[in-house]
N, C-alpha and C positions, 0 to 999 in steps of 0.2 A: 550588152554592158550591164553591170550592176547599178542599182540606184545610187544616188549621191550619198556619201557617208556624212554622218553628223559632225565629225571632226576629221582632221587629217588622218588618213590611213598610214600606219607605220610602214616604213620602207626597210628592207633588209639591205644593209651596206656592208662593206668589207673594211675591217680595221687591221692594220699591220701589228702583229704581236711584238715586232722588234722596235719600230720607230713611232708607232701610234697613229700613223696617217690614216685618215678616213677617206675612202673612195667608194664609187658606185659599185654595186654587186657585179659579179661576173669576171672580176680580175683573177688572174692566177699568180701574179707577181706584183709586189708593191711598187707603185710609180715613184715613190720617194727614195727607198733604199734597196730596191730589187730583191727583198726578202720574199720567200715563198710561204712564210708563216702568216697567212691571212685568216681572220676569224670573222664569221658573220655576226653583225650587231644590228639591232633595230634602232631606227632613228625616226623622229617625227617627219611627216611628209609635207611640211610647210616650207615655203620659200618665195623667191621673187623671179619673175620672168626676165631672163637675160636677153633672149631674142626668140624669134619664131618665124616660121615660113609656112605657106600653104602648099601642100603636095597635090598637084593636079594630075600628073602622070605617074601613077604608083607602080611599084613592083607587082608582079602577077599575084602574089599571095595577099596583097592589100588592094588590088584594083577595084573591087566592089565597094570599098570604103571611100574612095576618092570622090571629091576633094576632101582633105582633112588637114588639120594644122599640127605641125610638129614644133615642140618647144624645147628650148634649152633653159633649165631652171637652176638657179643658185639656191641650193637648200639652206635653210637656217642652220642645219647641222654642219655645213661647210662644203661638201662636195658639189660639183656641177654635174647634173644628169640630163639626159634627153628623154623625152616622152611625148605623148600626144596631148593636145588640149581638147577637152570635152566640148562638143558643139553646144554653144549657148547663145549664140547670136551677138554677143558683145565683141567689139573689135579689140583684140589684144593690144596692150601697150607695154613697152619695155619698162620694167620696174614694178609692174602690177603684182600684187600678192596672189599666190596660187596655193592650192593644196592638192595632195595626192588623193585620189579616190580609190576605194577598193573596187577592183574589177577582175573579171575572169578573162584576161587577155594576155598575149605574150609580150606586152609592153607596159610601161608606166603610163598612167592616165592622170592628168591634172585638170583642175577647173580654176577659172579666174574667180577671185573673190571680189565682192563689191568694194570700191574705194571707200576708205573711211572719210567722213566729212572733212577732217583736218588735212587730208591728202589733196583735196580739191583746191585749185587756184582761186575759186570763187568763194571759199569758206572763210574769208577774212571777217573779223568782228566788226560790227556796225555800231 
């Protein structure tokens, strides 16, 4: 894997030329209007963790990587995408801020960002 990026790595998404819907890359037809006129666009790789799971029994091509975490991320740009969570030792929490990392892998890679002090329940003014 490549080292951590200084800012969210841009992601290539698909925008429908007919209805403007933005979806994850790799689609051949728009999920909104069924148009085939999709165009690649770059979007920031920042978002929030919608859910996650740990893969312990991986498919053969990823068996050496197991266990690893797979995340569903709601991108700030709109679409929901799936990728891996970079191993960092922190326990993932739904709603946590994440960012995409530049990596040389056949999947998206996200890292958890530290919670802002105002996001913490113990951060009340005294």
